[in-house]
DOROSE-225794 format. One record per residue (C-alpha): y, x, z; residue in one letter. Coordinates in steps of 0.25 Angstrom, whole numbers, plus 5000, padded with zeros to 4 digits. Layout:
# residues N
<<Y,X,Z>,"A"> ...
***
This chain:
# residues 152
<<4929,5098,4973>,"M"> <<4923,5084,4976>,"R"> <<4918,5090,4990>,"F"> <<4933,5090,4995>,"L"> <<4936,5076,4992>,"T"> <<4936,5073,5007>,"S"> <<4947,5083,5009>,"L"> <<4956,5082,4997>,"L"> <<4958,5075,4983>,"F"> <<4949,5081,4972>,"T"> <<4958,5076,4961>,"A"> <<4971,5070,4956>,"V"> <<4962,5058,4953>,"S"> <<4959,5056,4968>,"D"> <<4974,5055,4971>,"V"> <<4976,5045,4959>,"D"> <<4964,5037,4963>,"D"> <<4969,5036,4978>,"I"> <<4984,5032,4973>,"T"> <<4978,5021,4963>,"K"> <<4969,5015,4974>,"N"> <<4981,5015,4984>,"Y"> <<4990,5008,4973>,"A"> <<4979,4998,4971>,"Q"> <<4976,4995,4985>,"V"> <<4990,4992,4988>,"I"> <<4995,4986,4975>,"G"> <<4982,4979,4970>,"N"> <<4974,4977,4983>,"Y"> <<4959,4974,4982>,"T"> <<4950,4974,4994>,"E"> <<4940,4982,4986>,"A"> <<4950,4994,4984>,"L"> <<4954,4993,4998>,"A"> <<4940,4994,5003>,"D"> <<4937,5007,4994>,"S"> <<4951,5013,4995>,"F"> <<4955,5011,5010>,"I"> <<4948,5019,5020>,"A"> <<4942,5015,5033>,"E"> <<4952,5018,5044>,"G"> <<4964,5016,5035>,"F"> <<4978,5014,5040>,"Q"> <<4991,5011,5033>,"D"> <<5004,5013,5039>,"T"> <<5017,5008,5033>,"S"> <<5030,5004,5040>,"D"> <<5034,4998,5026>,"S"> <<5023,4988,5028>,"I"> <<5024,4987,5043>,"N"> <<5039,4982,5042>,"V"> <<5035,4971,5032>,"L"> <<5023,4967,5040>,"A"> <<5031,4967,5053>,"Q"> <<5022,4978,5059>,"Q"> <<5027,4989,5068>,"P"> <<5033,5000,5061>,"L"> <<5025,5013,5062>,"G"> <<5012,5006,5064>,"S"> <<5000,5006,5056>,"V"> <<5001,4995,5045>,"T"> <<4987,4993,5042>,"F"> <<4978,5000,5052>,"P"> <<4965,4998,5045>,"S"> <<4958,4996,5031>,"K"> <<4956,4981,5034>,"A"> <<4971,4979,5039>,"A"> <<4975,4985,5026>,"F"> <<4966,4977,5017>,"K"> <<4970,4964,5024>,"A"> <<4985,4967,5022>,"G"> <<4984,4973,5008>,"Q"> <<4975,4961,5003>,"S"> <<4987,4951,5007>,"Q"> <<4997,4958,4998>,"L"> <<5001,4955,4983>,"P"> <<4996,4965,4973>,"K"> <<5008,4973,4970>,"I"> <<5005,4985,4961>,"P"> <<5008,4998,4968>,"L"> <<5012,5009,4959>,"V"> <<5011,5024,4963>,"V"> <<5023,5031,4959>,"K"> <<5020,5045,4963>,"S"> <<5010,5053,4972>,"V"> <<5019,5062,4980>,"N"> <<5009,5070,4989>,"A"> <<4994,5072,4989>,"V"> <<4986,5080,5000>,"T"> <<4971,5081,5003>,"C"> <<4971,5066,5009>,"D"> <<4985,5060,5006>,"T"> <<4993,5055,4995>,"I"> <<5008,5051,4995>,"V"> <<5013,5042,4985>,"L"> <<5025,5033,4980>,"R"> <<5023,5019,4975>,"W"> <<5030,5006,4971>,"T"> <<5026,4992,4971>,"Q"> <<5035,4983,4962>,"T"> <<5035,4968,4965>,"F"> <<5044,4957,4969>,"G"> <<5055,4948,4962>,"N"> <<5062,4956,4957>,"P"> <<5051,4967,4957>,"P"> <<5056,4979,4965>,"A"> <<5048,4991,4968>,"P"> <<5044,4994,4983>,"A"> <<5042,5009,4983>,"Q"> <<5033,5016,4993>,"G"> <<5026,5029,4998>,"I"> <<5012,5030,5003>,"S"> <<5004,5040,5009>,"I"> <<4989,5039,5007>,"L"> <<4979,5046,5016>,"V"> <<4965,5046,5010>,"V"> <<4951,5049,5014>,"V"> <<4939,5052,5005>,"F"> <<4927,5043,5007>,"D"> <<4914,5048,4999>,"K"> <<4910,5034,4995>,"S"> <<4924,5028,4992>,"K"> <<4933,5040,4988>,"G"> <<4947,5042,4993>,"W"> <<4951,5031,5003>,"Q"> <<4965,5028,5009>,"L"> <<4964,5031,5024>,"K"> <<4979,5030,5028>,"T"> <<4991,5025,5021>,"L"> <<5006,5026,5024>,"Y"> <<5015,5018,5015>,"T"> <<5030,5016,5016>,"E"> <<5038,5008,5005>,"F"> <<5051,5000,5003>,"N"> <<5047,4988,5012>,"S"> <<5060,4981,5009>,"L"> <<5057,4981,4994>,"T"> <<5043,4976,4997>,"Y"> <<5048,4965,5006>,"F"> <<5058,4960,4997>,"T"> <<5048,4961,4985>,"N"> <<5039,4952,4993>,"T"> <<5050,4941,4995>,"G"> <<5056,4946,5008>,"G"> <<5071,4947,5009>,"S"> <<5081,4955,5018>,"C"> <<5096,4957,5019>,"T"> <<5100,4972,5018>,"P"> <<5109,4977,5028>,"P"> <<5124,4978,5025>,"P"> <<5129,4990,5018>,"R"> <<5137,5000,5027>,"A"> 
***
């Protein structure tokens, strides 16, 4: 069944490997992992990140592998814990995750859609990423503050 790897996952271990690599490239970033796991032509879209970075909503957050690497390399290492894999297709994985940090520690919860491609020399690589998360929790966990609106 290995001849079908360019079309679909060949084993549950493929999905496990991809989700583990994703958790590491976000929560424990290394350039070596990014070089092997992130595909050329990569794009990342997240209004959760866009609002924090003061970028236009609806726009591509990281339009390239190089832009992602530059941004991710500046972030602190905050372990990302995959809570569940909710859907798998021939080239896409949908998962839920948390990152718990801050003072006091609070979980920022999110959902990510990973679209992957198979490279014969590198295996499964992340080609497109869509991520949304509780950006207000993330903001306050990193030292930001805000006043909630009054209750109606």
